[in-house]
C-alpha positions in Angstrom: 40.3 45.4 -50.8 42.5 44.2 -48.2 41.7 40.4 -47.2 43.4 37.8 -44.6 43.0 35.1 -47.3 43.5 37.0 -51.2 43.4 34.0 -53.4 40.4 32.6 -51.9 38.6 36.4 -51.8 38.8 36.5 -55.7 37.4 33.3 -56.2 34.8 34.3 -53.9 34.3 37.3 -55.8 34.1 35.6 -59.2 31.2 33.0 -57.9 29.0 35.4 -56.0 29.4 37.6 -59.4 28.4 34.5 -61.5 25.6 33.6 -58.7 23.8 37.1 -58.9 24.1 37.1 -62.8 22.2 33.5 -63.0 21.3 31.8 -59.6 21.3 28.3 -60.9 21.2 25.3 -58.7 24.7 24.3 -59.9 25.6 28.1 -59.1 24.6 27.1 -55.5 27.2 23.8 -55.3 29.6 26.0 -56.4 28.7 28.2 -53.6 28.9 26.0 -51.2 32.2 24.7 -52.7 33.7 28.1 -51.2 32.0 27.7 -48.0 34.4 24.0 -48.5 38.0 25.7 -49.3 36.6 28.4 -46.3 36.8 25.1 -44.0 40.0 23.8 -45.5 41.7 27.4 -44.6 40.6 26.5 -41.0 38.8 30.2 -41.6 35.6 30.6 -38.9 31.8 32.1 -39.4 33.1 35.3 -38.5 36.0 35.3 -41.1 33.6 34.1 -44.2 31.3 37.0 -43.3 33.8 39.6 -43.6 35.1 38.1 -46.7 31.4 37.8 -47.9 31.0 41.4 -46.8 34.1 42.5 -48.9 33.0 40.6 -51.8 30.0 42.9 -51.5 31.6 46.1 -51.6 33.9 45.1 -54.2 30.7 44.3 -56.5 28.9 47.6 -55.4 29.6 49.1 -58.7 28.4 46.3 -60.5 25.1 45.5 -58.8 22.8 47.9 -57.0 22.3 46.4 -53.4 20.7 49.7 -51.7 17.4 48.8 -53.8 14.9 46.3 -52.8 13.5 46.1 -56.6 16.2 44.1 -58.3 16.7 41.4 -55.0 20.6 41.6 -55.7 20.3 42.0 -51.5 18.8 39.2 -51.0 20.2 36.9 -53.8 23.4 38.1 -52.4 22.3 36.7 -48.7 21.0 33.5 -50.1 24.7 33.0 -51.8 26.2 33.4 -48.0 23.8 31.3 -46.9 24.6 28.5 -49.0 28.4 29.0 -48.6 27.9 28.2 -44.5 26.0 24.7 -45.0 29.5 23.5 -45.3 31.0 25.5 -42.4 28.2 24.8 -40.3 27.9 21.1 -41.1 31.9 21.1 -40.3 31.1 22.3 -36.9 28.4 20.1 -36.1 30.7 17.1 -36.7 33.3 18.8 -34.3 31.2 19.5 -31.6 30.2 15.8 -32.2 33.5 14.7 -32.4 34.5 16.7 -29.1 31.4 15.4 -27.3 32.2 11.7 -27.9 35.7 12.0 -26.8 34.3 13.6 -23.2 32.2 10.9 -23.1 35.0 8.7 -23.8 37.4 10.4 -21.5 34.7 10.4 -18.7 34.0 6.6 -19.0 37.7 5.7 -18.6 37.6 7.7 -15.7 34.5 6.4 -14.4 35.9 2.6 -15.3 39.4 3.3 -13.4 37.3 5.1 -10.3 35.3 1.9 -10.2 38.3 -0.2 -10.3 39.8 1.1 -7.6 36.9 1.0 -5.7 36.5 -3.2 -6.4 40.0 -4.0 -5.1 39.4 -2.0 -1.7 35.9 -3.7 -1.6 37.3 -7.4 -2.5 39.9 -6.3 0.4 37.2 -6.0 3.0 34.6 -8.2 1.8 35.6 -11.2 4.0 35.7 -9.1 7.1 32.8 -7.5 6.4 31.2 -11.2 5.9 32.0 -12.5 8.9 30.9 -9.5 11.0 27.7 -9.6 8.9 26.7 -13.4 10.0 27.3 -12.4 13.4 25.1 -9.1 13.3 22.8 -11.1 11.6 22.2 -13.6 14.6 22.2 -10.4 17.1 19.7 -9.1 14.7 17.1 -12.0 14.3 17.3 -12.3 18.0 16.6 -8.8 18.7 14.3 -8.4 16.6 12.0 -11.0 17.4 12.2 -9.5 21.0 11.2 -6.5 19.6 8.6 -7.6 17.7 7.1 -9.7 21.0 7.5 -6.5 22.8 5.4 -4.4 20.5 2.8 -7.5 20.8 2.0 -6.9 24.4 2.4 -3.2 24.0 -0.4 -3.3 21.7 -2.2 -5.5 23.4 -1.8 -3.5 26.5 -2.7 0.0 24.2 -5.9 -1.7 23.0 -7.1 -2.8 26.6 -6.7 0.5 27.8 -8.2 2.4 24.8 -11.4 0.3 26.0 -11.3 0.6 29.2 -11.2 4.6 28.5 -14.1 4.1 26.3 -16.1 2.2 28.7 -15.5 4.3 31.4 -16.5 7.7 29.4 -19.8 6.0 28.6 -20.3 5.2 32.1 -19.5 8.7 33.0 -21.6 10.1 30.6 -24.8 8.1 31.9 -23.8 9.2 35.8 -23.6 12.6 34.4 -27.4 12.5 32.3 -28.8 10.9 35.5 -27.7 13.6 37.7 -28.4 16.2 34.9 -32.2 15.3 34.7 -33.1 14.3 37.9 -31.4 16.7 39.9 -31.0 20.5 37.5 -33.9 19.4 35.1 -36.0 19.2 38.2 -34.8 22.5 39.9 -35.4 24.6 36.7 -38.9 22.4 36.7 -39.5 24.2 39.9 -38.1 27.5 40.0 -40.4 27.7 36.9 -43.8 26.8 38.7 -42.9 29.5 40.8 -42.5 32.3 38.9 -45.5 31.2 37.1 -47.6 31.6 40.8 -46.1 34.5 41.7 -47.2 35.8 38.4 -50.9 34.8 38.7 -50.8 36.1 42.1 -49.7 39.6 41.1 -52.0 42.8 40.8 -53.0 44.0 38.1 -51.0 47.3 38.8 -47.6 45.4 38.6 -47.7 44.8 35.2 -43.7 44.9 35.3 -43.2 42.6 37.7 -45.5 40.9 35.4 -43.2 41.2 32.2 -40.2 40.6 34.2 -41.3 37.2 35.4 -42.9 36.0 32.1 -39.7 36.7 30.7 -37.5 35.0 33.5 -39.9 32.4 32.2 -38.9 32.5 29.1 -35.4 32.0 30.0 -36.1 29.5 32.5 -38.0 27.4 29.7 -35.0 27.7 27.2 -32.0 26.3 30.3 -34.6 23.6 30.4 -34.6 22.6 27.2 -30.9 23.0 26.8 -30.2 21.0 29.1 -32.8 18.3 27.7 -30.5 18.7 24.2 -27.2 18.3 26.6 -28.3 16.0 28.6 -29.8 13.6 25.4 -26.1 13.6 23.8 -24.5 12.5 26.8 -26.9 9.6 27.5 -30.5 9.8 25.6 -32.9 8.1 28.3 -35.1 7.4 25.2 -32.1 4.7 24.4 -32.6 3.1 27.4 -36.0 3.8 28.2 -37.7 2.9 24.8 -34.5 2.0 22.4 -32.3 2.4 19.3 -34.5 3.9 17.0 -36.6 6.1 18.6 -33.4 7.4 20.2 -31.7 8.0 16.7 -35.2 9.7 15.8 -34.9 11.9 18.6 -31.3 13.2 18.1 -31.6 13.8 14.2 -34.6 15.5 14.7 -32.4 17.9 16.8 -29.3 18.3 14.5 -32.0 18.5 11.5 -33.7 21.6 13.1 -30.0 23.2 14.5 -27.7 21.8 11.4 -30.7 22.7 8.3 -29.9 19.2 7.0 -32.7 16.9 6.0 -32.3 13.1 7.4 -34.0 10.1 6.3 -34.3 7.2 9.0 -34.6 3.3 7.5 -34.3 1.1 10.1 -34.9 -3.1 11.0 -36.8 -3.1 14.2 -34.9 -6.6 15.2 -32.3 -4.1 16.2 -33.7 -4.0 19.5 -32.8 -7.2 20.4 -29.3 -6.6 20.2 -27.7 -6.1 24.0 -28.2 -3.0 25.3 -23.9 -2.6 24.7 -24.3 -2.9 21.2 -27.2 -0.9 20.7 -25.1 1.6 22.5 -22.2 0.7 20.4 -24.0 1.9 17.2 -26.1 4.8 18.9 -22.8 6.6 19.6 -21.2 5.4 15.8 -24.4 6.6 14.7 -23.7 9.8 16.6 -20.3 10.5 15.6 -21.2 10.1 11.7 -24.3 12.3 11.8 -22.6 15.0 13.2 -19.1 14.9 11.4 -21.4 15.0 8.2 -23.6 18.0 9.3 -20.7 20.1 11.1 -16.9 19.0 8.2 -18.9 17.6 5.1 -21.4 20.5 5.2 -23.7 17.7 4.0 -28.0 18.5 2.8 -28.8 15.0 3.2 -27.7 12.3 5.5 -29.5 9.0 4.9 -29.3 6.2 8.2 -29.9 2.6 7.4 -30.3 -0.2 9.5 -30.7 -3.5 8.2 -29.8 -7.5 8.8 -27.7 -9.0 6.7 -26.9 -13.0 7.0 -25.8 -13.4 11.3 -25.3 -9.9 11.2 -26.5 -6.3 11.7 -25.6 -3.4 9.0 -25.6 0.2 10.0 -25.0 2.5 6.7 -24.5 6.7 6.9 -24.4 8.1 3.6 -24.3 11.8 3.2 -24.1 14.0 -0.1 -21.0 16.5 1.8 -17.7 17.0 1.1 -15.3 14.0 0.5 -11.8 13.4 2.7 -8.7 11.3 2.8 -9.8 8.0 5.1 -6.5 6.8 5.2 -4.6 9.6 6.0 -7.1 10.5 9.0 -7.2 7.3 10.1 -3.4 6.4 10.4 -2.3 9.7 10.6 0.7 9.8 13.6 -1.2 12.5 15.5 -4.6 12.5 14.3 -7.0 15.1 15.3 -10.2 13.9 14.5 -10.0 11.2 17.2 -13.7 10.3 16.9 -13.3 8.3 13.9 -10.6 6.5 16.3 -13.2 6.0 18.5 -15.7 4.4 16.3 -13.4 2.0 15.3 -12.8 1.2 18.9 -16.4 0.8 19.8 -17.2 -1.6 17.2 -13.9 -3.6 17.4 -15.0 -4.0 21.1 -18.0 -5.9 20.1 -16.3 -7.4 17.1 -17.6 -5.5 14.6 -16.4 -4.3 11.2 -15.8 -0.8 10.3 -15.3 0.7 6.1 -15.6 4.4 5.4 -16.0 5.1 1.7 -15.5 8.5 1.0 -15.5 9.9 -2.8 -15.5 13.3 -3.9 -18.6 14.6 -5.6 -20.7 11.4 -3.8 -19.8 11.9 0.0 -19.0 9.7 1.8 -20.9 6.5 3.4 -19.9 5.1 6.9 -20.4 1.0 7.3 -20.6 -0.9 10.3 -21.4 -4.4 10.5 -22.0 -6.4 14.0 -22.7 -9.9 14.7 -25.8 -11.0 16.2 -24.4 -13.8 18.3 -22.0 -12.0 20.9 -18.5 -13.5 20.6 -16.2 -14.6 23.3 -15.5 -12.3 25.9 -11.8 -11.3 25.7 -8.8 -11.4 28.5 
C-alpha cells in the first residue's frame, strides 16, 4: 500500500496485527503510542483514518473483517479509537491555547482602547466639571420651580375633579326629580286613561280591548324602566329613607337583572352620617357592585357596613375574577374611570379607599370614613 508516512505505516500495521491477535491493556497503550507518533508527524485525523484503512487492507488476508462472528472488525475499530485519543487530546489542548491567546489579545486591545479613552476623558474632565457645577446650580433652581408648579397644578386638578363630581351629583338629583315629577306622572296618567277606555268599550270591541291591554302593558314597562333609571341616577329612597334602604333596593334590582346573590349586613348608626357622606358610600357601593356583577362575573357579593374606632367601614367583597389594581389605578390613560371616581369621592370626605384583588379569591373594596367631619378644604 502507498502512504505518505511509510515508516509509520509499517509500525502501525505491526502494532495493529499484534493487537488483533491479543487485545490486552498493554496493547491498548501501544495503540495510543501510535497516535502519539501521528501527532508528532503533524498528521490530521483524516490522515490517521486513511492510515488505519490502508492497514486493514494490508491485514485483510490475515484476518477476516467481513464477518461479525470473530469480532475482528470491532477490535480494529477499538484500536483506531485508542489511536485517536492522543490526537484528540492534542487538538483540545491546541484549541484551548488558541482561545487563551485570542482572549489575551482581546484584553490587550480593550486595555489599549480604555487607556486611550481615559486620556481623552482626563483632558476634558476639568472643563466638564466646571460646566457641571454651573448646570447643577441652574438645574436645582429649575427643578424647584417645576416642583412648585407641579404642586399647584395637582391642587387645581384635584379641585376641578371634585367640582366635576359635585356637579355630576347635583345634575343627577335634578334629572331624577324631573323623571319622578314629570315623566312618571305623565305615563301613569296615560295608563289611567287607557284603563278607563278599556272599561267603557262595548263587548263587540274585543280587538280594541286587546290592543288597549297591550298598550297598558307597554306603558307599565315604561314606568318600571323610568323608575329604575331614576333610582340609578339618584334613588329617592336615599333621600327619603336613608342609605340602608337605598342599598337594599339597588341590590334587589341588580340581583334580579344579573342573577347574582347579594348579602347585606349593615350597622344602623350609618344613617347618622351627613347626607354627603351617605351619598359617597352609596356611590362607592353602586360602582363596586356594578363592577363585580358586570366585569368580574361574580355569583356572590357581600356588603358589610360596620363601626370601627372613630370611623365607619364598608366592605364589598365578591367571588369573581381578579384584576391588577395598581395597573388600573395608575394607568396613563385609565379606562375604568369608575375606580378613579370612587377614590376621589372618598378623598373628598377625608376617607380612605383600599382595593384588594387576589386570583381565585375575588375582589374586596374597603372604604373607611371618619365619623366626625374634618375641617373644610380651602
